[in-house]
Each structure stands twice: as structure tokens, then as C-alpha cells.
N, C-alpha and C positions, 0 to 999 in steps of 0.2 A: 622858871620853867620846870615842870615836873618830869620825872623819868618816863612816864607813859607818853607824854607829848613828844619827847625826844625820840623814843623808840618808834612812835607812830610816824614821825617825819622820816626816820631812817628807813623804815619798811616801805614807805611810799616811794622813796628814791630808788631802793633796790628793785621794787616791782617795775618801776618805769625803765630802769636799765635792763632788766631781764626781758622786757617786751621785744626789743630788737633782736635779741639772741634767739627767742622763740621763732620769730619770723625768718631769721637767717637760715635756720635748719631746713626750711622748705626749699632752699636754693640748691642744696647738694644733689638731688636727683636730676637736675636740669642737664648737666653734661651727659649723664648716662642715657637719659631719654633722647637726647640729640643723636648720640651714636646709634642707639637702637633704631630710631626713625631713619637714619641715613642708610644703615646696612640691612634692615629687616623690612620695615614698612614701605619705603620707597621702591625697592625692587619688586615687591608683590604688586603694588599699584601699577608700576610701569609694565610689568608682564601682562597684567590684565588689559591695560590699554593697548599694548602691542598686539594682543590676541584679537582685537576687534578690527584689524586691518589685514588685507591680503598683501604681504610684503613681496617685493620683487627686487631682491638684492639690497642695494642701498636706498632704493626709492620706495617711498610709501605708496602702496597701490590703493585701490578703491576699498571702501568700507565693506567688510564681510561680517559685521557685528550682529547684534541681536536682530531678531525678526520682528521687532516692534516697529511698525511703521504707521 
């Protein structure tokens, strides 16, 4: 077996092993996005949905939302 054939096989194996590492790097932002969604996005969406109702203390009143009917 020639050197180029051996190097070719080794480079194929290294590229195959590096593939999962490249995909793994995309998982690192997931916890940060989850925290961001929990503390920033959810409260904004909840505030918008709460604003569409006429609240009476702890009971949700009738809809006072958009005038689209």
C-alpha cells in the first residue's frame, strides 16, 4: 500500500470524526436561547395576551381586545 493511499484513508477517517464535532457546536446556544425565551419572549407574549382582556382582580373578564369582528 502506498503512502498516498494510507494518507487518504487517514484523512477520510479524520473528516468523518470531525463531522460530529461540527454538528455539536450548534448545540451550545440552545441553553442560552431557552433562558432568553423564558425570561424575555414569554413575558412579552403573555403581557400582550393579558392586554386583550378586561381583568377583574383574579378573574379574567370579557374580551376587550381588538376591534376586528
